[in-house]
C-alpha positions in Angstrom: 152.9 126.2 119.2 151.0 125.9 116.0 151.7 122.3 115.7 150.6 121.8 119.3 147.3 123.4 118.6 146.8 121.5 115.4 147.4 118.2 117.1 145.0 118.8 119.9 142.4 116.4 118.6 141.2 113.9 121.2 139.3 110.7 120.7 136.7 109.7 123.2 139.1 107.6 125.3 141.4 110.6 125.7 138.5 112.9 126.4 137.4 110.6 129.2 140.9 110.8 130.6 140.8 114.6 130.6 137.5 114.7 132.5 138.8 112.1 134.9 141.9 114.2 135.5 139.8 117.2 136.3 137.5 115.3 138.7 140.6 113.8 140.3 142.0 117.2 140.9 138.7 118.3 142.4 138.6 115.3 144.7 142.1 116.0 145.8 141.1 119.4 147.0 138.0 118.1 148.7 139.9 115.4 150.6 142.7 117.7 151.7 140.0 120.0 153.2 138.4 117.2 155.2 139.1 117.6 159.0 138.1 114.1 160.1 140.5 111.2 159.9 143.1 113.3 158.2 145.6 110.5 157.8 143.2 108.4 155.6 141.9 111.5 153.7 145.4 112.7 153.0 146.5 109.3 151.7 143.4 109.2 149.4 144.2 112.7 148.3 147.7 111.7 147.3 146.2 108.7 145.4 143.8 111.0 143.6 146.7 113.4 142.7 148.7 110.4 141.4 145.7 109.3 139.3 145.3 112.9 138.0 148.9 113.1 136.9 148.6 109.7 135.2 145.4 110.7 133.3 146.8 114.1 132.3 149.8 112.3 130.8 147.5 110.5 128.4 146.7 113.8 126.8 150.2 115.1 127.2 151.6 112.3 125.0 148.6 111.8 122.6 148.4 115.5 121.8 152.2 115.5 121.3 152.7 118.2 124.0 155.9 116.4 124.9 157.6 118.2 122.0 156.3 121.6 123.3 156.8 121.0 127.0 159.5 118.3 127.2 160.4 118.9 130.8 157.3 117.0 132.0 158.5 113.9 130.1 158.6 110.8 132.3 157.1 112.3 135.4 153.8 110.4 135.1 155.7 107.1 134.6 156.5 107.1 138.3 152.8 107.1 139.3 152.0 103.4 138.8 154.7 102.6 141.3 152.8 104.4 144.1 149.2 103.2 143.2 149.5 99.9 145.1 151.2 101.3 148.3 148.8 104.2 148.5 145.6 102.0 148.2 147.0 99.6 150.9 148.0 102.4 153.3 144.7 104.2 152.7 142.8 100.9 153.5 144.7 100.5 156.7 144.2 104.1 157.8 140.5 104.2 156.9 139.7 100.9 158.6 141.7 101.6 161.8 141.5 105.0 163.4 144.4 104.2 165.7 146.8 103.8 162.9 149.3 106.6 162.3 151.7 107.2 159.4 155.0 106.5 161.0 158.5 106.7 159.3 158.6 102.9 158.6 155.5 103.3 156.4 157.9 105.1 154.0 159.4 101.7 153.2 156.3 101.1 151.0 157.7 103.8 148.7 161.1 102.2 148.4 160.4 100.8 144.9 159.4 104.2 143.5 162.4 105.7 145.2 164.7 103.2 143.5 163.0 103.9 140.1 163.5 107.6 140.7 167.2 107.2 141.4 167.7 104.8 138.4 165.9 107.1 136.0 167.3 110.3 137.4 169.6 110.8 134.4 166.6 110.9 132.1 164.9 113.6 134.3 168.0 115.7 134.2 168.3 115.7 130.4 167.8 118.9 128.5 164.5 119.5 126.7 166.1 118.7 123.3 167.6 115.4 124.6 164.2 114.4 126.1 162.5 114.9 122.8 165.1 112.8 121.1 164.7 110.1 123.7 161.0 110.2 123.3 161.3 109.8 119.6 163.6 106.8 120.0 161.2 105.1 122.5 158.3 105.6 120.1 160.4 103.9 117.5 160.9 100.9 119.8 164.3 101.8 121.1 163.6 101.6 124.8 166.6 102.1 127.1 167.6 98.8 128.8 167.2 99.9 132.4 163.6 101.0 131.7 162.8 97.8 129.7 164.1 95.7 132.6 162.4 97.5 135.5 159.0 98.3 133.8 157.5 94.7 134.3 158.1 94.9 138.0 155.5 97.6 138.4 152.8 95.1 137.4 154.1 92.6 139.9 154.1 95.3 142.6 150.6 96.4 141.8 149.1 93.0 141.8 151.0 92.1 144.9 149.7 95.1 146.8 146.1 94.5 145.5 146.1 90.9 147.0 147.7 92.1 150.2 145.1 94.9 150.6 142.1 92.5 150.1 143.6 89.9 152.5 144.2 92.6 155.1 140.6 93.8 154.9 139.2 90.3 155.1 141.3 89.6 158.3 140.3 93.0 159.7 136.6 92.2 159.1 137.0 88.9 161.1 138.6 90.8 163.9 135.6 93.2 163.9 133.1 90.5 164.0 134.7 89.1 167.1 133.9 92.2 169.1 131.0 94.0 167.4 127.4 93.1 167.4 126.7 95.5 164.5 129.0 96.3 161.7 126.9 99.0 160.0 129.4 101.6 161.2 132.4 99.4 160.6 131.4 98.2 157.2 134.4 97.6 155.0 132.4 97.2 151.8 133.6 100.5 150.4 137.3 99.6 151.1 136.9 96.2 149.6 135.2 97.7 146.6 138.1 100.1 146.1 140.8 97.5 146.5 138.9 95.1 144.2 138.6 97.8 141.6 142.3 98.6 141.8 143.1 94.9 141.5 140.9 94.7 138.4 142.8 97.6 136.8 146.1 96.0 137.5 144.9 92.7 136.1 143.7 94.6 132.9 147.0 96.4 132.6 149.0 93.2 133.0 146.9 91.3 130.5 147.3 94.1 127.9 151.0 94.3 128.7 151.6 90.6 127.8 149.3 90.8 124.8 149.9 92.1 121.3 148.1 95.4 121.9 149.7 98.6 120.6 151.3 100.5 123.4 149.4 103.7 122.9 146.1 101.8 122.7 147.1 99.8 125.8 147.8 103.0 127.7 144.5 104.6 126.6 142.5 101.6 127.9 144.3 101.6 131.3 143.7 105.4 131.5 140.0 104.9 130.8 139.8 102.3 133.6 141.4 104.6 136.0 139.1 107.5 134.9 136.1 105.3 135.6 137.5 104.5 139.0 137.9 108.2 139.7 134.3 108.9 138.5 133.0 106.1 140.8 134.9 107.5 143.8 133.5 111.0 143.1 130.0 109.6 142.7 130.2 107.6 145.9 131.6 110.6 147.8 128.6 112.7 146.7 126.0 110.0 147.2 127.5 108.7 150.5 129.4 111.5 152.2 130.3 109.2 155.1 132.8 107.5 152.7 135.1 110.6 153.2 134.0 111.3 156.8 134.7 107.7 157.7 131.5 107.1 159.8 132.0 103.6 158.4 135.5 103.3 159.9 136.2 101.3 163.0 135.5 103.1 166.3 137.3 102.3 169.5 135.9 99.5 171.7 135.6 100.9 175.2 136.5 98.9 178.3 133.2 99.8 179.9 130.2 101.7 178.5 126.5 101.8 178.4 126.6 99.4 175.5 128.5 96.7 177.4 126.9 94.0 179.5 128.4 92.6 182.7 128.3 88.9 183.1 128.3 87.1 186.5 131.9 85.7 186.9 132.1 81.9 186.4 133.0 79.7 189.3 136.8 79.0 189.5 138.0 75.8 187.8 139.4 73.1 190.1 143.2 73.2 190.0 143.4 69.5 188.9 141.4 70.1 185.8 143.6 70.7 182.7 142.5 73.6 180.5 140.8 72.6 177.3 141.0 76.1 175.7 144.7 76.6 175.3 144.7 80.2 174.0 142.5 81.6 176.8 143.3 79.2 179.6 139.7 78.2 180.0 138.8 74.8 181.2 135.8 72.8 180.0 133.7 73.6 183.1 134.6 77.3 183.1 133.8 77.5 179.3 130.5 75.8 179.9 129.5 78.2 182.7 130.6 81.2 180.7 128.4 80.0 177.8 125.5 79.5 180.1 126.0 83.0 181.6 126.0 84.6 178.2 122.9 82.8 177.1 121.1 83.8 180.3 122.0 87.5 179.9 121.0 87.4 176.2 117.6 85.8 176.9 116.7 87.6 180.1 118.2 91.1 179.7 118.0 91.1 175.9 121.0 93.5 175.4 121.0 92.6 171.7 118.2 95.2 171.2 120.9 97.9 171.6 122.3 98.6 168.1 125.6 99.7 169.5 126.2 96.6 171.8 129.9 96.1 171.6 130.8 93.1 173.7 130.3 91.7 177.2 132.4 93.3 179.9 134.3 90.5 181.3 137.9 90.6 182.6 139.3 89.0 179.4 136.9 89.6 176.5 138.9 87.3 174.2 137.7 84.4 176.4 134.1 85.1 175.3 135.2 85.1 171.6 136.9 81.8 172.0 133.9 80.2 173.7 131.6 81.4 171.0 133.9 80.1 168.3 134.6 76.8 169.9 131.3 75.9 171.6 128.8 77.6 169.4 130.7 78.0 166.1 129.8 81.7 165.7 131.5 85.0 165.9 130.1 87.6 168.4 128.5 89.4 165.5 126.6 86.3 164.3 125.8 85.2 167.8 124.1 88.5 168.6 122.4 88.8 165.3 120.9 85.4 165.7 118.8 86.7 168.6 117.8 89.7 166.6 116.7 87.6 163.6 114.7 85.3 165.9 113.0 88.3 167.5 111.9 89.5 164.0 110.7 86.0 163.1 108.6 85.9 166.3 107.0 89.2 165.5 106.3 88.3 161.9 104.6 85.1 163.1 102.6 87.2 165.5 101.2 89.2 162.6 103.0 92.4 163.4 104.4 92.7 159.9 100.8 93.6 158.8 100.9 96.9 160.6 104.6 97.7 160.8 107.2 97.9 158.1 109.8 95.2 158.1 112.5 97.9 158.7 110.7 99.0 161.9 110.8 95.4 163.2 114.5 95.2 162.3 115.4 98.4 164.1 113.4 97.4 167.2 115.4 94.2 167.3 118.7 96.0 167.3 119.7 96.2 163.7 121.2 99.5 162.6 120.4 99.3 158.9 118.2 97.6 156.3 121.1 96.1 154.5 122.6 94.6 157.6 119.3 93.2 158.6 118.7 91.6 155.2 122.1 90.0 155.1 121.8 88.6 158.6 118.3 87.3 158.1 119.3 85.5 154.9 122.4 84.1 156.6 120.5 82.7 159.6 117.4 81.5 157.8 118.4 81.0 154.2 115.4 83.1 153.3 114.7 86.8 152.7 112.4 88.5 155.2 109.7 88.7 152.6 110.0 85.0 151.7 109.8 84.1 155.4 106.7 86.2 155.9 105.0 84.6 152.9 106.0 81.1 154.0 104.4 81.5 157.5 101.3 83.2 156.0 101.7 86.4 157.9 
């Protein structure tokens, strides 16, 4: 024990890992206690626990505790094999409330299971044998099975990172086909998390194929993970909805106060071939549906409702296809176009002199300042302030 105490001298990288491990442990407890969207919170809690174990291992090896407590040797080496699957499954669960963790989801953990089976003999060694193995590995004598399998964890991590980002981008496109306001279904947090995870895997891979010393390489990866844990904790404190999932997708009802009924289009003559193959709409029916939508939007102005979901027609996907094919916009962009034009009208009328820009945006149906600014810039190529200055209002 004396040598353990004497060797407990940490540099700033290792100290950062210790603090990150403690915060990860705290976040794990907070997430487990969350009652809303338990599936997503439990997955993130497991991810935080995996980060905690990995960060703690940095001190375990650097302080040479492996020689005092050899039975923990190798446990943290399994953690990188679960980082990718956990980030992906968490993104799926947090973005889709209807998703449930079913047995087939366990297939994502098949790689770590294989590694556990292959390396089981090392875990079953006595403490003395583990210390001897550790000493050999530090001297460069890495067992063949470990040397062969280790590079695959980088391939797995990068692969899951790309898969997660692509899934979230596809999911956002699906959202914009049905929602007029994505403030409550904003995937920025999940995209940020998956992007940060991808960056860490890219860093780890770059260091792995470079000439960096293994201990220095591990310390830098641990620092990157610690920073990610700090950021998650900071965002959870600053924006509690990150863990309550008020930004997660909510169900789209078949009929609600936020839906608008359209007059049914006249039936298409039987001899007219359908032009829209996916929905079965003919040119005339699509034209009439577009006209009905524009009429409702201009006369009833349902876009002033922040929670407008979609128009209550028999087959909502027909509307989505008409908007995409005839107007070239998603439902989200189509509705926000009316909102932006309303704000422009009121700015030209001089109302921005007596009302704040955010008040005009909320009156027009926007749910947040950030959504308003993004939509205004997208539709006008100007910021609201620039537009106001240009029109001299």
